[in-house]
N, C-alpha and C positions, 0 to 999 in steps of 0.2 A: 301538496301543501304549497301556497303561493303567498308572495307578500300582500296580497289583497284580501287573501283568504277568500277567494270570491269564485275560484274555478268551478266549472261544474264537474259532477261526479258521473254524469250519465254517459253512455256508451255513445250517445250522438255527437259528442264535442268533435270539432274539426281538429285534425292532427295534420293537415296538410294545407293549410293556409286558405288560400281562396279557391281551392281546387272545387269544381263542381263535380259531383258524383254522377258518373254516367256509366252505363253498362254496354250500349251500342247493341250489337248482334248477341244473341243467346250464346253464352260460353259452353253450355252443354252441347248445343248444335256445332259449335266450332270444334269441339273437342272430338265428336262422334264423326263430323265429316273429315277432319283430319287423319282421324285414326284409320278411317276405312279408304281414305285416298293416298295416304302418304305413309303407311304403317312400314313400308319396306326402307324408307329413309330416316324414320324417327327411331332415337336411341330406346332400347327396349327397356332401360330402366325408368324412362318417362312415362312410357305407356303403363308400367308396373305402378309408378306412382299414382297415375290417375286412376287406375283401378282400386287403389287403396281407400279412395274417398267413400265414405257411407254417408247417405242422404240422411239427413234428421229434420229436427224443427226448425233449422235456419237460425237459431239463436247465436248470439255472439259466443256463448260458451261452447255449442257444438262446432261451430267454425273454428275456435280456437284449438279445439282438440284434435280435429282433423288435420289443421295446419300444422300441429305438432307430430301428429303420426307421420304425415308426408314428408315434412322436414327432416325427421329424423333418418327416413329411408334415403333422402337425397344428400345427406349432410356431407358426403365427401364427393359427390359428383361433381365433374367439370365437364365444361362444354367449349365449343370454338365455333359458335353459330350466330354472329352479331346480328342485332335488331335495333333498328333506329325509330321505331315508331313512337306514338305518344299514347299513355294509358293514364287515365284518372279514376280514381275510386278510393273512397275512405275504407280503412281496414283491410287492405289489399291480401289475399291469401292465395296461394297457387291455383286453386280451384276456380279463381276468376280469370285465369289466363288460358289463352289458346296455345298450341304447341309452339309455334312461331315465337310468342311472347315468353313462354316458359323458356326455351332455349337461349333467347337473347338475354333474358335475366340470369340464367345460371352462367353464362358466357361473361357478362359483367361482373358477377359475383365472383368467377374464376379470377378475373383481373384484379379485383379488390383484395382478394386473400394474397395475391402476388406482388401487393404494393402499386398496382396500377389502378389510378382514380380517374374514371372517365364519366362524363355525364350520363345520366339516365332519367327516365320519368321519376319525378319526386314520389309517387305511389309505390314504386318499384323500390326506390332507396330506402322508403319507410320499411318495406317487407323485410330487407336486409337487417334492419334494427329490431324486428320483431322476431327474426331468427334468433338473433343474440339473446334476447331477454328470454325466449324459450329454451336457451342452451344448445340450439342448433349451431355447430360450428364453433364450440367453445367447450374447454375442458373443465372450467370451475368457474365459481363465482368471480373470483378475481379476473379471470380470463375475459368473462363477459364485460366488465367493466373497463378493462385496459382496452378491449377491442371497441368498445362505444367511443373510448376517449380518443383513440387512433383514428377512427372515423370522423369524430368531430374536427379533430385537427387537420385531416388530410382532405375531407370533403367539404365541410361546412367552413370552416375557417379558411380554405383556400378559395371560396367563394363559387364553389360549384353549384351548391344547393341553395333552395329558398331560405334565407336567413332565419326564418321562423323556425326551422329544424332544431336550431341550437336550444331554444327553450324547452322543445320537447324531450331532446335528450339529456339535459340536465336535469329535468323533472324524473324522467325515467331512471336515471342512474340513482338519484336520491331515494327514491320509492324502492327500487330493486335491493338497495344497500340495506334499508329499514327491513324489508321482507326477508332478508336472509341474515339478520342479525349482525351485521359488522360493527365494529367498535365505534362509538359515538363520534369520536374525532374524525374518523375516515367518513363516516355518513355525513358530518357536517361540511365537508370539504366539496360535496356535491350539491349542498342545499343552496337556494336563492339567496344572494347577499344582502338583499333588501329585507328579507323575513330575518335572517340572522340579526340584522341591525335593530328590528323592530323588537326581537325578543330581548336583545342586551339593553336596549334603552328601558324595557321594562324593569329589567334585573336591577339597572341604576338606580331606577325611582324606588324601587322596593326596598333598596338597601343603601341609601345615600351615606350613610357613614362609612362606607368603604370606598367612596370615590369623590374625585377632585370636583371643584365647581365647574370646571369646563364640561367635564363629563355629564354632570347633572344638567346644566344648561343645555346641551346637546340634545340630552333625551328630553328635556321638556319641550324643545323645539321639535322634536320629532313627533310630538302629538299634538301641537298648537299651530304648527305651520307659520304662516305669515303672521298670525294673530299676536304672538309674543314679539316679533321683530319690528312690529309698528307701534309697539306700547310706547306711552311716553317717557316711561321711566328710562327706556333704552335709547331713544332719540336723542334724549337730553344729555346722558352721560352713559356710554354702553357699558364701561367697565364697571362703575358703581352699581348701574342697573343691573347688570348680572349678579353682582354680589348681593344685591338686597333681593332678587327674585329667588335665588338659591338658598338664601338664608331663610326666606319665608318656607320654602319646602323643607328644607332640614328640621326647622322649628315645629312645623306641622307634623311632620313622620314622627317625631318624639313626644310630642304633646297631645295632638288631636284624636278625641275617640266621639265616636257617634254610635250608642246603641251597641258597644263592644266591636265597632269597626273603625280601623285606622285610616288615615287618610288616603293611602294608596287603595284600599279596598272600597272606599267611597268612590274614587275616580274610576277605577279599573275593575271593580268586582271581584270574583273568584273564577278559577278555572272551570270550564264546564266540558263535558263531553260531545263531540260532534262527529257524524258518520265521516269516515275516511275511506276512499275508493281507491287504493294504490293500483296504478297501471291500468286504470278504467279506459284511457283513451289510447290504447295499444291493443294488438292482438296479443293476448298472453294467456297460457295455460299451465295451471300448477298441478302436476300429476300427484304429488304427495299432498296430504293435508297436514297443514301447518298446526304446530301445538300453540297453545296459548302463550303469549308473550307479551312483555312490556320493554318499550325503548324510550330510555328519556333522553330527549333531545337537549334541553337545558332546563333551567330552573322554571321556566314558563310554558314548556310544551313536551307532553309525553304522548307515545302512541301506545294503544292497547288493543290485543288481539284475544276475543274471548268467543269460542264456538264458532270459528270461522268469520268474525265479523270484526272489523277494525274501528276504532274512535280514537279521534284526535282530541287530547285533553290540553286546552289552551284558554287564554282570556279571550273573551268576546267582545262585550261593549266597552267602548272607550270613552271616557268624559274627562279629559283634563283641559278645562276652559279658564284662561286667564285673560 
């Protein structure tokens, strides 16, 4: 869910900024060559992890399932074999890496878990976040969110990562919290502030009797942009102009009716259901089948899960023109 309500739900959306997806040499060939040529130097657990991978249809779901299988096997693994190369790929999993890259990643992860935050390819940094979302290296839902926040603070806020990573982290924490049924107040703490303001403005206009003139005017401005600010009634006398415009909205809210519709419904319509695809731009696999559930974000937005499919119920068309 985003303030613009326009994010793509497809798996093809970019989570790694402007990275171009490239494979280079075949990962399978690299795995095979390194196993044959360096097996005596490669930790047995890494070789065993590679053998755990089962080839399938190559779908995002299959890749995510294999990622979780291998990740759980390597959950407590530590290494000390630094690697400083570059790697760029969307939705990176262990299967995409050769042995040197795998050991380099696990060495970097060992440092992260010990509070040592060093740069690594953005694609591999994202893989660490995918691990957390899949519960790899975390003991509970709260632990997942806490470790993502810690990573945001020490890796993103510290300027080590691509700044665009923050937007994905906040989105994923919000969606993860909804999926796991956390209390509404906790979930809202991860939500996009602009989206919260969007919903709050709708609530104010829907119930003007509960709000001040300043709050109502701010809400009106939220949906009219510069139009209301440039109106003659405001440019001549701003204070009186605000009183007049807010007074009109209050009056219409109480007295206007058009075929059974109040002024709010005429302007903003009614809530409708839209497909919602949580964590669709991450490598994520849910082992258990989630039961049907409902999560009320606020008076203007609710999420529903029915038979494995999510819907976001919200206001769609917006038409406050002054």
